[in-house]
C-alpha atoms as a printed R data frame, in Angstrom:
    type eleno elety resid chain resno      x       y      z
1   ATOM     1    CA   UNK     A     1 72.058 107.579 78.333
2   ATOM     2    CA   UNK     A     2 74.090 104.789 76.837
3   ATOM     3    CA   UNK     A     3 77.255 105.548 74.933
4   ATOM     4    CA   UNK     A     4 77.381 103.658 71.649
5   ATOM     5    CA   UNK     A     5 80.320 104.236 69.297
6   ATOM     6    CA   UNK     A     6 80.836 107.681 70.801
7   ATOM     7    CA   UNK     A     7 77.187 108.718 70.392
8   ATOM     8    CA   UNK     A     8 74.657 109.169 73.128
9   ATOM     9    CA   UNK     A     9 71.722 106.911 72.285
10  ATOM    10    CA   UNK     A    10 68.790 106.656 74.717
11  ATOM    11    CA   UNK     A    11 67.023 103.441 75.582
12  ATOM    12    CA   UNK     A    12 69.046 100.747 73.899
13  ATOM    13    CA   UNK     A    13 66.867  98.139 75.718
14  ATOM    14    CA   UNK     A    14 63.768  99.669 74.133
15  ATOM    15    CA   UNK     A    15 65.069  98.765 70.682
16  ATOM    16    CA   UNK     A    16 65.417  95.139 71.747
17  ATOM    17    CA   UNK     A    17 62.035  95.074 73.429
18  ATOM    18    CA   UNK     A    18 60.463  96.712 70.372
19  ATOM    19    CA   UNK     A    19 62.101  94.157 68.083
20  ATOM    20    CA   UNK     A    20 60.843  91.304 70.267
21  ATOM    21    CA   UNK     A    21 57.324  92.740 70.192
22  ATOM    22    CA   UNK     A    22 57.506  93.020 66.396
23  ATOM    23    CA   UNK     A    23 58.556  89.367 66.138
24  ATOM    24    CA   UNK     A    24 55.505  88.390 68.206
25  ATOM    25    CA   UNK     A    25 53.303  90.570 65.990
26  ATOM    26    CA   UNK     A    26 54.787  88.962 62.847
27  ATOM    27    CA   UNK     A    27 54.102  85.479 64.193
28  ATOM    28    CA   UNK     A    28 50.513  86.450 64.993
29  ATOM    29    CA   UNK     A    29 49.946  88.015 61.564
30  ATOM    30    CA   UNK     A    30 51.457  84.999 59.798
31  ATOM    31    CA   UNK     A    31 49.338  82.617 61.875
32  ATOM    32    CA   UNK     A    32 46.165  84.571 61.018
33  ATOM    33    CA   UNK     A    33 47.207  84.675 57.326
34  ATOM    34    CA   UNK     A    34 46.867  88.456 57.168
35  ATOM    35    CA   UNK     A    35 47.542  90.068 53.788
36  ATOM    36    CA   UNK     A    36 51.251  90.978 53.661
37  ATOM    37    CA   UNK     A    37 50.394  94.512 52.524
38  ATOM    38    CA   UNK     A    38 48.933  95.153 55.992
39  ATOM    39    CA   UNK     A    39 52.111  94.030 57.790
40  ATOM    40    CA   UNK     A    40 53.802  97.417 57.347
41  ATOM    41    CA   UNK     A    41 50.770  99.320 58.592
42  ATOM    42    CA   UNK     A    42 50.338  97.116 61.659
43  ATOM    43    CA   UNK     A    43 54.066  97.314 62.411
44  ATOM    44    CA   UNK     A    44 53.936 101.104 62.006
45  ATOM    45    CA   UNK     A    45 51.117 101.301 64.542
46  ATOM    46    CA   UNK     A    46 53.005  99.025 66.973
47  ATOM    47    CA   UNK     A    47 56.265 100.995 66.625
48  ATOM    48    CA   UNK     A    48 54.412 104.304 67.092
49  ATOM    49    CA   UNK     A    49 52.742 102.989 70.270
50  ATOM    50    CA   UNK     A    50 56.132 101.810 71.558
51  ATOM    51    CA   UNK     A    51 57.569 105.251 70.760
52  ATOM    52    CA   UNK     A    52 54.705 106.948 72.615
53  ATOM    53    CA   UNK     A    53 55.120 104.720 75.672
54  ATOM    54    CA   UNK     A    54 58.901 105.244 75.596
55  ATOM    55    CA   UNK     A    55 58.426 109.000 75.378
56  ATOM    56    CA   UNK     A    56 56.135 109.079 78.394
57  ATOM    57    CA   UNK     A    57 58.469 106.692 80.239
58  ATOM    58    CA   UNK     A    58 61.497 108.931 79.609
59  ATOM    59    CA   UNK     A    59 59.498 111.981 80.658
60  ATOM    60    CA   UNK     A    60 58.369 110.286 83.864
61  ATOM    61    CA   UNK     A    61 61.712 108.662 84.788
62  ATOM    62    CA   UNK     A    62 64.285 111.148 83.444
63  ATOM    63    CA   UNK     A    63 62.175 114.299 83.354
64  ATOM    64    CA   UNK     A    64 62.775 114.861 79.644
65  ATOM    65    CA   UNK     A    65 62.146 113.403 76.225
66  ATOM    66    CA   UNK     A    66 65.241 112.473 74.238
67  ATOM    67    CA   UNK     A    67 63.718 113.410 70.871
68  ATOM    68    CA   UNK     A    68 61.243 116.001 69.683
69  ATOM    69    CA   UNK     A    69 58.894 115.941 66.752
70  ATOM    70    CA   UNK     A    70 57.314 119.216 67.876
71  ATOM    71    CA   UNK     A    71 58.308 120.963 64.630
72  ATOM    72    CA   UNK     A    72 56.762 118.273 62.441
73  ATOM    73    CA   UNK     A    73 53.204 118.443 61.183
74  ATOM    74    CA   UNK     A    74 50.542 116.471 63.014
75  ATOM    75    CA   UNK     A    75 52.614 115.706 66.100
76  ATOM    76    CA   UNK     A    76 51.276 114.628 69.465
77  ATOM    77    CA   UNK     A    77 53.085 116.367 72.318
78  ATOM    78    CA   UNK     A    78 56.288 116.217 70.244
79  ATOM    79    CA   UNK     A    79 56.599 112.492 71.068
80  ATOM    80    CA   UNK     A    80 55.022 111.016 67.944
81  ATOM    81    CA   UNK     A    81 54.105 112.496 64.576
82  ATOM    82    CA   UNK     A    82 52.436 111.523 61.340
83  ATOM    83    CA   UNK     A    83 55.616 111.811 59.208
84  ATOM    84    CA   UNK     A    84 57.400 109.475 61.625
85  ATOM    85    CA   UNK     A    85 54.436 107.101 61.522
86  ATOM    86    CA   UNK     A    86 54.837 106.905 57.736
87  ATOM    87    CA   UNK     A    87 58.549 106.176 58.226
88  ATOM    88    CA   UNK     A    88 57.708 103.473 60.799
89  ATOM    89    CA   UNK     A    89 55.244 101.889 58.339
90  ATOM    90    CA   UNK     A    90 58.041 101.638 55.767
91  ATOM    91    CA   UNK     A    91 60.527 100.333 58.344
92  ATOM    92    CA   UNK     A    92 57.905  97.884 59.603
93  ATOM    93    CA   UNK     A    93 57.231  96.618 56.104
94  ATOM    94    CA   UNK     A    94 60.951  96.092 55.461
95  ATOM    95    CA   UNK     A    95 61.220  94.347 58.834
96  ATOM    96    CA   UNK     A    96 58.361  92.003 57.934
97  ATOM    97    CA   UNK     A    97 59.924  91.123 54.563
98  ATOM    98    CA   UNK     A    98 63.269  90.320 56.191
99  ATOM    99    CA   UNK     A    99 61.572  88.371 58.979
100 ATOM   100    CA   UNK     A   100 59.505  86.295 56.538
101 ATOM   101    CA   UNK     A   101 62.582  85.531 54.411
102 ATOM   102    CA   UNK     A   102 64.499  84.400 57.507
103 ATOM   103    CA   UNK     A   103 61.593  82.260 58.734
104 ATOM   104    CA   UNK     A   104 61.216  80.596 55.319
105 ATOM   105    CA   UNK     A   105 64.951  79.866 55.239
106 ATOM   106    CA   UNK     A   106 64.958  78.222 58.674
107 ATOM   107    CA   UNK     A   107 61.707  76.311 58.102
108 ATOM   108    CA   UNK     A   108 63.547  74.072 55.632
109 ATOM   109    CA   UNK     A   109 66.327  73.095 58.039
110 ATOM   110    CA   UNK     A   110 65.759  69.530 59.309
111 ATOM   111    CA   UNK     A   111 65.607  69.115 63.074
112 ATOM   112    CA   UNK     A   112 67.428  66.197 64.719
113 ATOM   113    CA   UNK     A   113 64.795  64.869 67.129
114 ATOM   114    CA   UNK     A   114 67.186  62.349 68.711
115 ATOM   115    CA   UNK     A   115 68.787  65.004 70.923
């Protein structure tokens, strides 16, 4: 476990890898001109899959899972659950809005091609 501001937080690299995967997903969805309403749902699915893979990885490597959704409704092996999926959809939608705003801001910056 990594120590972060006095708290034990598992898998800090997973957050970075997950963010990088979401950026790739955003680029793909923007390129395909997918309706922005679907961005949150797609991101929620991607984040849930990452969470599932991370859960199995931690179980395989460390012999335990660092979180448990076993008390939530509609959970799968305590690693993922429907309520968390809904949260990830909302987080994914917010992520896509922020990402699109950042991309639009940087699209207007002129590039010096002489370098």
